[in-house]
C-alpha atoms as an extended CHARMM CRD file, in Angstrom:
* protein
*
       111  EXT
         1         1  MET       CA              4.4990000000        2.7380000000        7.7930000000  PROA      1               0.0000000000
         2         2  ALA       CA              4.7730000000        4.2120000000        4.3140000000  PROA      2               0.0000000000
         3         3  LYS       CA              6.5750000000        7.5230000000        3.8280000000  PROA      3               0.0000000000
         4         4  SER       CA              5.3760000000        9.9900000000        1.1910000000  PROA      4               0.0000000000
         5         5  LYS       CA              6.6110000000       13.2940000000       -0.1740000000  PROA      5               0.0000000000
         6         6  ARG       CA              4.8540000000       15.5980000000       -2.6280000000  PROA      6               0.0000000000
         7         7  VAL       CA              6.6450000000       18.3610000000       -4.5430000000  PROA      7               0.0000000000
         8         8  ARG       CA              5.3370000000       21.0610000000       -6.8700000000  PROA      8               0.0000000000
         9         9  ALA       CA              6.9270000000       23.2290000000       -9.5570000000  PROA      9               0.0000000000
        10        10  GLY       CA              4.3510000000       25.6530000000      -10.8830000000  PROA      10              0.0000000000
        11        11  THR       CA              1.3720000000       23.6140000000      -12.0660000000  PROA      11              0.0000000000
        12        12  VAL       CA              3.3230000000       20.3430000000      -12.2360000000  PROA      12              0.0000000000
        13        13  TRP       CA              3.5030000000       18.0550000000       -9.2120000000  PROA      13              0.0000000000
        14        14  ALA       CA              4.7470000000       14.5990000000       -8.2340000000  PROA      14              0.0000000000
        15        15  LYS       CA              4.2770000000       12.4210000000       -5.1730000000  PROA      15              0.0000000000
        16        16  ALA       CA              6.5900000000        9.5510000000       -4.2390000000  PROA      16              0.0000000000
        17        17  THR       CA              5.6820000000        6.8920000000       -1.6640000000  PROA      17              0.0000000000
        18        18  ALA       CA              8.1000000000        4.3690000000       -0.1410000000  PROA      18              0.0000000000
        19        19  THR       CA              7.0060000000        1.3480000000        1.9150000000  PROA      19              0.0000000000
        20        20  PRO       CA              9.3180000000       -0.9360000000        3.9300000000  PROA      20              0.0000000000
        21        21  GLN       CA              8.9830000000       -4.4260000000        2.4420000000  PROA      21              0.0000000000
        22        22  GLN       CA             11.6060000000       -6.4870000000        4.2400000000  PROA      22              0.0000000000
        23        23  MET       CA             14.0090000000       -6.2070000000        7.1590000000  PROA      23              0.0000000000
        24        24  THR       CA             17.1350000000       -8.3540000000        7.4350000000  PROA      24              0.0000000000
        25        25  ILE       CA             19.1210000000       -8.4610000000       10.6690000000  PROA      25              0.0000000000
        26        26  ASP       CA             22.6550000000       -9.8330000000       10.9640000000  PROA      26              0.0000000000
        27        27  THR       CA             22.5740000000      -10.4190000000       14.7180000000  PROA      27              0.0000000000
        28        28  GLY       CA             26.3540000000      -10.5060000000       15.1040000000  PROA      28              0.0000000000
        29        29  ASP       CA             26.3640000000      -14.0020000000       16.6070000000  PROA      29              0.0000000000
        30        30  GLY       CA             26.1510000000      -15.9550000000       13.3570000000  PROA      30              0.0000000000
        31        31  GLU       CA             22.3820000000      -15.7550000000       12.8670000000  PROA      31              0.0000000000
        32        32  THR       CA             20.4870000000      -13.8070000000       10.2170000000  PROA      32              0.0000000000
        33        33  LEU       CA             16.7840000000      -12.9440000000       10.4940000000  PROA      33              0.0000000000
        34        34  THR       CA             14.6020000000      -11.9720000000        7.5590000000  PROA      34              0.0000000000
        35        35  CYS       CA             11.2570000000      -10.4040000000        8.4210000000  PROA      35              0.0000000000
        36        36  ASN       CA              8.4060000000       -9.0910000000        6.2930000000  PROA      36              0.0000000000
        37        37  GLY       CA              7.8500000000       -5.3680000000        6.6480000000  PROA      37              0.0000000000
        38        38  PRO       CA              9.6780000000       -3.1660000000        9.1310000000  PROA      38              0.0000000000
        39        39  GLY       CA              8.9340000000       -5.2030000000       12.2690000000  PROA      39              0.0000000000
        40        40  ALA       CA              7.5690000000       -3.6590000000       15.4640000000  PROA      40              0.0000000000
        41        41  ALA       CA              9.4400000000       -1.0800000000       17.5270000000  PROA      41              0.0000000000
        42        42  TYR       CA             10.1510000000       -1.9140000000       21.1750000000  PROA      42              0.0000000000
        43        43  ASP       CA              7.7520000000        0.1150000000       23.3260000000  PROA      43              0.0000000000
        44        44  LEU       CA              9.4720000000        1.3280000000       26.5100000000  PROA      44              0.0000000000
        45        45  ALA       CA              6.0580000000        1.9800000000       28.0790000000  PROA      45              0.0000000000
        46        46  ARG       CA              5.1450000000       -1.7290000000       27.9790000000  PROA      46              0.0000000000
        47        47  PRO       CA              6.6100000000       -4.5540000000       30.0600000000  PROA      47              0.0000000000
        48        48  PRO       CA              8.6150000000       -7.1710000000       28.1190000000  PROA      48              0.0000000000
        49        49  GLU       CA              5.8380000000       -9.7790000000       28.3000000000  PROA      49              0.0000000000
        50        50  ARG       CA              3.4290000000       -7.3740000000       26.5220000000  PROA      50              0.0000000000
        51        51  GLN       CA              5.7170000000       -6.6860000000       23.5530000000  PROA      51              0.0000000000
        52        52  LYS       CA              4.3920000000       -8.0720000000       20.2670000000  PROA      52              0.0000000000
        53        53  THR       CA              6.5860000000       -8.9810000000       17.2980000000  PROA      53              0.0000000000
        54        54  THR       CA              6.9240000000      -11.6980000000       14.7130000000  PROA      54              0.0000000000
        55        55  CYS       CA             10.6190000000      -10.9610000000       14.3070000000  PROA      55              0.0000000000
        56        56  SER       CA             12.8650000000      -11.5630000000       17.3160000000  PROA      56              0.0000000000
        57        57  HSD       CA             16.1690000000      -13.1070000000       18.3470000000  PROA      57              0.0000000000
        58        58  LEU       CA             17.4250000000      -14.5730000000       21.6150000000  PROA      58              0.0000000000
        59        59  TYR       CA             21.0460000000      -13.8600000000       22.5330000000  PROA      59              0.0000000000
        60        60  GLU       CA             22.5220000000      -16.6200000000       24.6650000000  PROA      60              0.0000000000
        61        61  ARG       CA             25.7330000000      -14.9590000000       25.8880000000  PROA      61              0.0000000000
        62        62  PRO       CA             25.0060000000      -12.2640000000       28.4890000000  PROA      62              0.0000000000
        63        63  ALA       CA             27.5980000000       -9.5570000000       29.1890000000  PROA      63              0.0000000000
        64        64  HSD       CA             28.7640000000       -9.7350000000       25.5860000000  PROA      64              0.0000000000
        65        65  ALA       CA             28.7180000000       -7.0800000000       22.8560000000  PROA      65              0.0000000000
        66        66  TYR       CA             27.6700000000       -7.7970000000       19.2750000000  PROA      66              0.0000000000
        67        67  ARG       CA             27.9080000000       -5.7730000000       16.0630000000  PROA      67              0.0000000000
        68        68  VAL       CA             24.4050000000       -5.8460000000       14.6010000000  PROA      68              0.0000000000
        69        69  THR       CA             23.5380000000       -4.8270000000       11.0420000000  PROA      69              0.0000000000
        70        70  VAL       CA             19.9340000000       -4.0060000000       10.1450000000  PROA      70              0.0000000000
        71        71  SER       CA             18.9780000000       -3.6690000000        6.4750000000  PROA      71              0.0000000000
        72        72  VAL       CA             15.5650000000       -2.4640000000        5.3150000000  PROA      72              0.0000000000
        73        73  THR       CA             14.4300000000       -2.8720000000        1.7060000000  PROA      73              0.0000000000
        74        74  TRP       CA             11.9670000000       -0.2360000000        0.5320000000  PROA      74              0.0000000000
        75        75  GLY       CA              9.6080000000       -0.5010000000       -2.4330000000  PROA      75              0.0000000000
        76        76  GLY       CA              8.1940000000        2.6040000000       -3.9890000000  PROA      76              0.0000000000
        77        77  SER       CA              5.8420000000        4.1990000000       -6.4390000000  PROA      77              0.0000000000
        78        78  TRP       CA              5.1970000000        7.6480000000       -7.7740000000  PROA      78              0.0000000000
        79        79  ARG       CA              2.4020000000        9.5370000000       -9.4200000000  PROA      79              0.0000000000
        80        80  GLY       CA              2.2420000000       12.9540000000      -10.9140000000  PROA      80              0.0000000000
        81        81  SER       CA              0.1220000000       15.5480000000      -12.5950000000  PROA      81              0.0000000000
        82        82  GLY       CA             -1.3610000000       14.5710000000      -15.9170000000  PROA      82              0.0000000000
        83        83  GLY       CA             -1.9550000000       10.9520000000      -14.8890000000  PROA      83              0.0000000000
        84        84  THR       CA              1.7120000000        9.9290000000      -14.9070000000  PROA      84              0.0000000000
        85        85  GLY       CA              3.1880000000        7.4630000000      -12.4330000000  PROA      85              0.0000000000
        86        86  GLY       CA              4.9460000000        4.1960000000      -11.9880000000  PROA      86              0.0000000000
        87        87  THR       CA              6.8870000000        1.8320000000       -9.7900000000  PROA      87              0.0000000000
        88        88  LEU       CA             10.3070000000        2.6920000000       -8.3960000000  PROA      88              0.0000000000
        89        89  PRO       CA             13.0170000000        0.0160000000       -8.0900000000  PROA      89              0.0000000000
        90        90  PRO       CA             13.5980000000       -1.3890000000       -4.5840000000  PROA      90              0.0000000000
        91        91  ILE       CA             16.3120000000        0.2520000000       -2.5110000000  PROA      91              0.0000000000
        92        92  THR       CA             18.0460000000       -1.1830000000        0.5740000000  PROA      92              0.0000000000
        93        93  ARG       CA             19.5380000000        0.8910000000        3.3760000000  PROA      93              0.0000000000
        94        94  SER       CA             21.6620000000       -0.5660000000        6.1980000000  PROA      94              0.0000000000
        95        95  ILE       CA             23.0660000000        0.5270000000        9.5270000000  PROA      95              0.0000000000
        96        96  THR       CA             25.5430000000       -1.2420000000       11.8310000000  PROA      96              0.0000000000
        97        97  PHE       CA             25.7260000000       -0.5840000000       15.5660000000  PROA      97              0.0000000000
        98        98  PRO       CA             26.9690000000       -2.2680000000       18.7760000000  PROA      98              0.0000000000
        99        99  VAL       CA             24.5280000000       -4.0600000000       21.0760000000  PROA      99              0.0000000000
       100       100  ARG       CA             25.5540000000       -5.0370000000       24.6150000000  PROA      100             0.0000000000
       101       101  ILE       CA             23.5480000000       -7.8890000000       26.1070000000  PROA      101             0.0000000000
       102       102  VAL       CA             22.6400000000       -7.5660000000       29.7810000000  PROA      102             0.0000000000
       103       103  GLU       CA             21.0310000000      -10.2550000000       31.8930000000  PROA      103             0.0000000000
       104       104  ALA       CA             19.1500000000       -9.8950000000       35.1670000000  PROA      104             0.0000000000
       105       105  GLN       CA             18.0290000000      -12.7730000000       37.3720000000  PROA      105             0.0000000000
       106       106  ALA       CA             16.0110000000      -12.8860000000       40.5420000000  PROA      106             0.0000000000
       107       107  LEU       CA             16.9090000000      -15.2680000000       43.3260000000  PROA      107             0.0000000000
       108       108  VAL       CA             14.3430000000      -16.1360000000       45.9850000000  PROA      108             0.0000000000
       109       109  VAL       CA             15.8420000000      -17.2880000000       49.2650000000  PROA      109             0.0000000000
       110       110  ARG       CA             13.6770000000      -18.8700000000       51.9410000000  PROA      110             0.0000000000
       111       111  ARG       CA             14.5490000000      -17.8630000000       55.4830000000  PROA      111             0.0000000000
């Protein structure tokens, strides 16, 4: 899921590419997850049992709100006209947002 941007000024150009290397999640309930890469987005078109991820967390208090912070560390490189290029230092960007946990249960009653 690399992101690239190329710019030009006359005959000179440069292209920078950034790749997510690590994602850290402060779950808001005392746990911290560290995952390689950006993880996998939740796909609303798939049922929960068909979701695939190697980075997940189970909240154990339903009907509770948590403040979650997600931080993604990006690594980068650049190359330019004339054979120039190099590695860019890692950069981390974070966002904090509320997450409300909802629980649903089915009860089967025999009549």
